[in-house]
C-alpha positions as CSV (number, residue, x, y, z in Angstrom):
1,M,45.5,-13.8,17.2
2,A,44.7,-10.2,17.8
3,A,47.6,-10.1,20.4
4,Q,49.9,-11.6,17.8
5,N,48.9,-9.0,15.2
6,S,49.3,-6.3,17.8
7,A,52.7,-7.6,18.8
8,G,53.7,-7.8,15.1
9,I,52.5,-4.3,14.4
10,Q,54.4,-3.0,17.5
11,T,57.5,-4.8,16.3
12,L,57.1,-3.2,12.8
13,L,56.7,0.2,14.4
14,D,59.7,-0.3,16.6
15,A,61.7,-1.4,13.5
16,E,60.5,1.7,11.6
17,R,61.5,4.0,14.4
18,E,64.9,2.4,14.6
19,A,65.3,2.7,10.8
20,Q,64.4,6.4,11.0
21,K,67.0,7.0,13.7
22,I,69.6,5.2,11.5
23,V,68.6,7.3,8.5
24,Q,68.7,10.5,10.5
25,R,72.2,9.6,11.9
26,D,73.4,8.8,8.4
27,R,72.0,12.1,7.0
28,T,73.7,14.0,9.8
29,K,77.0,12.3,9.1
30,K,76.7,13.0,5.4
31,V,76.0,16.7,6.1
32,K,79.0,16.9,8.4
33,D,81.2,15.2,5.8
34,A,79.9,17.5,3.1
35,K,80.6,20.5,5.2
36,A,84.1,19.3,6.0
37,E,84.8,18.6,2.3
38,A,83.4,22.1,1.3
39,Q,85.7,23.7,3.9
40,K,88.7,21.8,2.6
41,E,87.9,22.9,-1.0
42,I,87.5,26.5,0.1
43,E,90.8,26.4,1.9
44,E,92.5,24.9,-1.2
45,Y,90.9,27.5,-3.4
46,R,92.0,30.3,-1.0
47,Q,95.6,29.0,-1.0
48,Q,95.6,28.8,-4.8
49,K,94.4,32.4,-5.2
50,Q,96.9,33.5,-2.5
51,E,99.7,31.9,-4.5
52,E,98.5,33.5,-7.7
53,F,98.4,36.9,-6.0
54,E,101.9,36.6,-4.6
55,K,103.2,35.6,-8.1
56,F,101.4,38.5,-9.7
57,E,102.8,40.9,-7.0
58,K,106.3,39.6,-7.5
59,E,106.0,40.1,-11.3
60,Q,104.7,43.7,-10.8
61,N,107.4,44.5,-8.2
62,G,110.0,43.1,-10.6
63,G,108.8,45.4,-13.3
64,N,109.0,48.3,-10.9
65,K,112.5,47.4,-9.9
66,K,113.6,47.2,-13.5
67,A,112.1,50.7,-14.2
68,E,113.8,51.9,-11.0
69,E,117.1,50.5,-12.1
70,D,116.7,52.0,-15.5
71,A,115.9,55.4,-14.1
72,D,118.9,55.2,-11.7
73,K,121.2,54.4,-14.7
74,E,119.8,57.3,-16.7
75,T,120.2,59.7,-13.8
76,E,123.8,58.6,-13.3
77,K,124.5,59.1,-17.0
78,K,123.0,62.6,-17.0
79,L,124.9,63.5,-13.8
80,A,128.2,62.4,-15.4
81,E,127.4,64.5,-18.5
82,I,126.7,67.5,-16.4
83,K,129.9,67.1,-14.4
84,Q,131.9,66.7,-17.6
85,I,130.4,69.8,-19.1
86,G,131.1,71.6,-15.8
87,E,134.7,70.5,-15.7
88,K,135.1,71.6,-19.4
89,T,133.4,75.0,-19.2
90,G,133.6,75.8,-15.4
91,P,136.9,77.7,-15.6
92,K,135.7,79.8,-18.5
93,V,132.4,80.6,-16.7
94,V,134.3,81.7,-13.6
95,Q,136.7,83.8,-15.7
96,D,133.8,85.5,-17.5
97,L,132.0,86.2,-14.1
98,L,135.2,87.7,-12.6
99,K,135.7,89.8,-15.7
100,A,132.2,91.1,-15.6
101,V,132.6,92.1,-11.9
102,V,136.0,93.6,-12.2
103,D,135.8,95.4,-15.5
104,V,132.7,97.5,-14.9
105,K,131.8,99.9,-17.7
106,P,129.0,102.1,-16.5
107,V,126.5,103.3,-19.1
108,A,123.9,105.9,-18.4
109,P,120.4,105.1,-19.4
110,E,119.1,106.8,-22.5
111,R,116.5,108.8,-20.6
112,I,119.0,110.4,-18.3
113,A,121.6,111.0,-21.0
114,Q,119.2,113.3,-22.9
115,P,118.8,116.8,-21.6
116,V,115.3,117.7,-20.4
117,A,113.8,120.4,-22.6
């Protein structure tokens, strides 16, 4: 009877060891699955944030382009105004400059004009 008990105990110990191996294998598989799932979630989150960043960047660049276009239009408008004023007053300015150069009227400074006493 002792041999039977000993064989029964040995069978129970073997079954317990086998159960521990199965549990350990299952835990290892669960950890691997959890790690893979976490990696997948991280990648999805990264992709989502990348898309949000790209959208934000496009919006900001669009704002800059709009400001750039507005500045270009304003510059063109101012240049057109300056050209128009130049065309209108240019001949008069040239005439005044030539008159000043050609019709010289020398004037002695006041200090030189007074006799030294």
